[in-house]
Phi, psi and omega in degrees: 000165177255180184285347181236120179288161176293160178294143179215175180303321175250139177279104184274358186299327181289344182267357181267147178268066182285153181302137178226120179201150174268000176287109192286152176292316176277119190293318184059039185304318181302332179267323186283322184300315177300327177295320179291323176300317179297320179297316178300321181291314181295325181271005178053054184303316181300316179294322179294324176299318179296321180291314184292323185270357183302136178095347177280163170302143185267138170235108184253120171267107182275120187288126170285123191289121172289164183269133187272075180211027177168172177296154180287153176242183187296331176294321174299316182299313177305311185297311184290322178295317179300318177299317181295323177296320178298310185296312181296316184290323178293325175296320180284344174277352175113015178259160165276092190257108188247147177223118175245112181291158179215168179223142170271123191241341182270176168112176190297316183303319179291315179303319181296319180299318179293320177297321178299319178296321177298311182299323179295332180264002181077017179268157178246124181305322184293343179270356183260137177303135187298325180293320178295318178300318180294326178295322178293322176297319180297317180296322178299314180296319180300320180298315184284333173298316179297319179295309183294324179304312181294323179291322178292319179298324181296338176286353182090017183278124182259133179186185181276071185291337181279345183219060180285170172263151179222137179293345181261000176293151186301318181294324178292316180298322178296318181290323177299318177298319179298322183293318179290329176297325178298319178294325179292316182295325181273007179066017175279335180271131177212156175258127182220172178237108180208162181291134177229159173297126186230133174262113178285341176286314182269347178058049177204159173288154178235148173278163180302327181290347180261010185248137172227158187249131178228160179290137179219142175263118183248153172278130178250147179222149174248123190233138178271134171243113184292132179284129181246329181230120182212149176268359179246105184301334180294345183268358177302130179083354178274172180227145168274136181253129175248162177229137180214152175262002181231076181307329183296343180276352181303318178301339181264005181297138177225356180195170173231135180250147177228165178260132185288343181254016181257139178273128181241157177216161173264125183240145178239134178283125182250342181207126179200152179296153183298327182270010182286148174290320175278124187255154172302134182097345176300134180245116191236137176262124184219159170291133184302321184295336186250356186302314182299319179295320180297313182292329176294316179296327181274001180057040177275125183277333181210143178203164176218149179274126184271314184189169171290150176229134172257111183304334180298340179281349178262118183270311184216155170236175175255142174296143181305334182259011181297136173076007182288142177293133182094351179273346177054037176075012184302324183249022182274068177220168176274146177253100183291151176252116193232149177283147177208137185282353180269358181276131179232171174247034177281329180203163178088229184234354186091356174238140182247120173297130188240114177242096188304338180274000187222027177188146182293311178298320180300315181294317180297324176297319178298313181298318182294325184242037184307319181296321179296316179298317180299319180294334179272357178104004177253101186265348178207162178292127185286152172253110184245336187237134182274176183302331181269012178076017174264152177292142177298156182301337184274359180273112184300148175071330190243003183308129178088343177293134182256147176282310178232149177275187185295343179257007178084012178272151178303132177254217190259358188298313182302312183292326178297317179294317181297318178301320181290323178296319177297317181301321182268002177076024182262345182270133176247343179193158172218160181200193180228143183219129171269126181205167177283129188225143182291137178226156173289134181286349180263299184280343184067008178280149178293152184254167171231155165274128185223129177286120182206145177297125180219167174262133184234152166252125185287136177270339191234013177275130179302138184254143175051218179257005185273339177084351179277162182251170177299321179298314181296318178299315182295318180295323176293317183297325180304323183289344180270357186257145172273120182255126181236112356287169187298333182300339179299329180297313180295323183296310183286331176299314179299322180293318180291320180300324190252357186285148174281183175303149186280117175278114186250000183258150175223147183260059181230192186242330189262097179172186176273126182289155169284090193280071177226159173248146181240133180292130182298135176087346182239343183065018182271130180286134175289125178244093182221113185299328179294320178293316180299318179294322179296320179295310182297319179298319179294320179296322178299325185267325187243352188081176182293349174303335181303330182293330185259357184289335180207193185279356178090001183297332180296329178285318180296324181298330179299335178251009179075029182253159182253131180302331181297342182264355188224154171254135176272127181278128182249001173298148175262165179279144169308135181297338176292332174291318176308303184291332177293344180266000186301328178299330184283325182253357176246295184297320187271345185256330182273128180299327183282355179243354181292138183225158167250099190285164181299331179294341177254014180083013181264177183266356192265159180224149175238129177247140166250137183221115179208182176292159185296341177292345183281359169299330176257002181246250189294318177302319185292307183292324178295319179299311182294317182297315182290319179295324181288333184249338184232350175081013182203168179289151179275358186227158176258327182229135174235119179247133180237148176236165181275194181256163182261126178244171177280184186297335180269001181085015179265152176294140181284140176205148180297325182294328179277345180071025184248019181283131174254111181272128180300327180300322181289319179297317179296317180298321184274320191234337182107154182292330181297335177290318175297318181296321178295319177300315180299312184295321185279346182273157175276093187290347180289345178241177175295144183253151177244146178209150180176178184304316182290320178296317179296325177302319179299317182285330174297319178292318177300315179300317181302317181293318179296317181297318182294326176295316178297318181299318180295320177298314179299318179297318180293322183288354173297338181258012183262134174242127183304331180292342182265005184297148185251137178288154190301315186289355176257001183276155172296164182300321184300317179294320179293330175295317179295320176297322175302315180298323177296317179295320179295314181293327181306311179293319181293319180292318179297318179295317180297315179293321181294332180258011175061032182261077187285332177295329176288322176303312181295318180298316180295313181294317182297317179295315181296313187286326182270321185268307183287318184270288188301311187275351183233283188298307181297323181299319180289316190276354180303320182299312181294319182295322183276323195246339182297158175299157179305325185278358187300127176293323179299314181297315180294323178296317180297317179295322177299316180292320179296321178300313180293324180294316179302315182299318178294310184297316183297322179281321178299325185270349186300318180298337183263298178267073190299321182283313183296318179298320179294316179300317180292319181298317180289332175292326180277320183234081187302334182268359183289157176282301183190144174296335184283355172268356181274166166250165177299135183302144175277097181282124182302133181296331182290349175291338183285130182215089186295326179294316177298319180296322179296319179297313184288337173296322178288320178300319181292330176294315178298316181301322180300321180292318179298310182295328176296318179295319182291330177298320178294318178299320180291319179296326179275003178061027175278339171221157176261320179225159184296336179291350176276355185253155173214071188290163173257127183249115178264124182236114178266333181286118185296322182293324178288322178298316180295324183296325185270351181295136180086357180254154174274088185294331177296318177297317182294324181267359179058051173240169180275350177187157176210137173247123179262126181235135177283133178135175185287328183088164182292161183297326184279359181294156180281136179222160170245136184299327185267005175234090182284144173086014178229128178224142185235130175249112182296150176204153179276145177290146181259145177117192181261160180271126178294130182287347182255313184255349178071009173289147177261123185205143175291348181274354178300128179093359181291341175260109186298336180288334180227080193285352183245019180225169178284164177302323179298316181290328177296318179297320179295318180294323180297316178297319181298312183294322180294319179294321180294318180295320180295324181290331181279000000 
């Protein structure tokens, strides 16, 4: 039946218990959600959560700090919504689940913005007092924190927004300084000179987490290094050939590396054009596998292999620029030929040009063979390139030539080197190569490896008296953590196993300084606890600006030292070190975040949750910082999510016009639609979003909302005093209670394992298939038309009441606004659904035998409804109540399942005849339901004016001549109550 009866002599609509609710069908989320946010704020929801959850085991989701420099994007929305789902669901699972948001405030992007403002005004940063400059950076960060805070709150994220943590707060800066001091005291911090990733655009070193790889076209060159010292006389006058994609590094060459398992040969050029760089008679040592490619690149028309060569027989070569007039002996050293396990014969020449100041492998080769280099005249790693990527003034021929300009574009260094190689006859070929090349994730400019004095934290120096290293501690700690998904463990393990020493210094102004003093002439760090305490105390009161306010003598005086004996370090810390310390100044300092973790035998847990790129970022730096100072990981659980792409799987960009802004989605559809998208997506992989995808979730939301709305409307007629005990309920109601008990375990497990897509799948299936399309469809007749005293009706209302409570709480962590709206519609005096826990569903509601029977009943029902759909399509009936089909059941188990049930009620027909047997050939069947056949037939009798059932019994009650006896009984009760009320 429908919600409105046909017209009759008497209007029976007032006698029906039709749904009544102010919970609207049209959600109006963009307007309703801000009202709920205001209510949460006025009712101090965050504080109430802390009060209600006090005393429970703690589950702390420690916020990875976003950067305070712009409006949030869809990736931020994914991250914060996912965090909010974790926090809300863990609270409803019975934990004291707290969330304190935080912000990363220091670093280059903010500094750069202030510099841009200076340049626009014609100001020079170097002319501004550093403390004043830092104050402007702080004000910039504060502005964007306020903007982002409101945008995050609009997503429905609940947390301590009035008291977040910030890396630039004075207490945080003081603690960050204390943490780097711990590394200094334990001798893990050292100043060294080695090649690091360097941005010539930003003029600072970068951490691995700040590097991304993009395609770049590089100039490649093949260069001859003349052999000067060899144990094989046949090699006199021959040359080793190297290949490189960075011609600018040739002036910094100090060695050549070869592979011990590669076959090499001596080759002689026999035919070449007169204007060729490779000349007839050139004798070249090459990897056999690559010789043909080299000669093709060099346009050599003929060559022959002279003999096998063992590179170990070659001791030294000469640098191509050795002995040149005007070089003043700059390259007058020997170039050793050394074995290295990273050399392959996949490309190039089989020999690797080695510039220790411009590559990690190159530097490691230098360290491994330091004595050999010294014997050849190279006593230290050379410094050839300045911060802006130009050659230092002492580099002959190339002084001032830049590798990249201020915008990261190729400058003149490569061509200058190539011209000189041609001039001295050392170049045999050049080419072009497209390859993946490191770029800064901020400026997008290409990077260089550059030898420069930096501060490092050692990965492999034995710590304390235990003999283990930071690398070993971190690798052990990784195994104590739960990684979600599990692949995260292997990813971060590989990164820790292979990473170099941690570069923690930056040559910028906006950040926490490496607050140490170094003894002049020795490079030895001052280790004086009195000095360290004075520094930290000053930072607590004045912020890290205190370090730059004067010459630092006030700190040295605290330990009785003289400034004349020490240098104050003014490098700032890498921002990854800042964020890696958040556990120290947030988790360990705030009483509401302090935990006794499982590693200490406690009941509490700490989760870190960020994008998968943070395996090399925040997860990584936090792990190293905590292991270096505390010997263990700062977290118990690490959950990672993917990135957001457009509907076609492409990266979003303004130029492509495929950016989905969360602000626009909220404005058009509401935050709950975004939250539903996050929950239903597989966050372990990259996620897609776009207009068509959002339409799907809007439709899904509509169906879920309408199911909730119908329950609320029906419950308008429920009185708690009329509730029915379970063992007095009909089977259908007990089946729904079974489903609630079954779902209770599944929902708790899904939430406990952070499997939100399973939560949505379970809820969507239950609400649309079990409830709307089955249970509610069947029970509408009883709920609307049964007498007030009907046990079936009261049982159904009792079950709907219990179902609503479960559904509203189960869905609350995801559809935070909608669940709250529904909860307040049901319980107007309630504080909030978010103060609830998931209902304790009685275990005795579970009845697997009953469920098995009703699974069979539903199979039979599917065949009946399938047959009726055809009848309706053929216009032989208008509604299912006009039918009274014959159901033939040959399957004994299915026949037994429907016995004793009102199958007509279950199939919403006015009658059904069940016959044992296969049924006629022309009967309707479903391929996946064997043994059931349906022959449609029209119901006999008159149509009830109240319930629309067709029955020969209509009119059997003379007092109510146009309705069935059931409806007559309902009307009699109704009229008696109405008369009594009057």
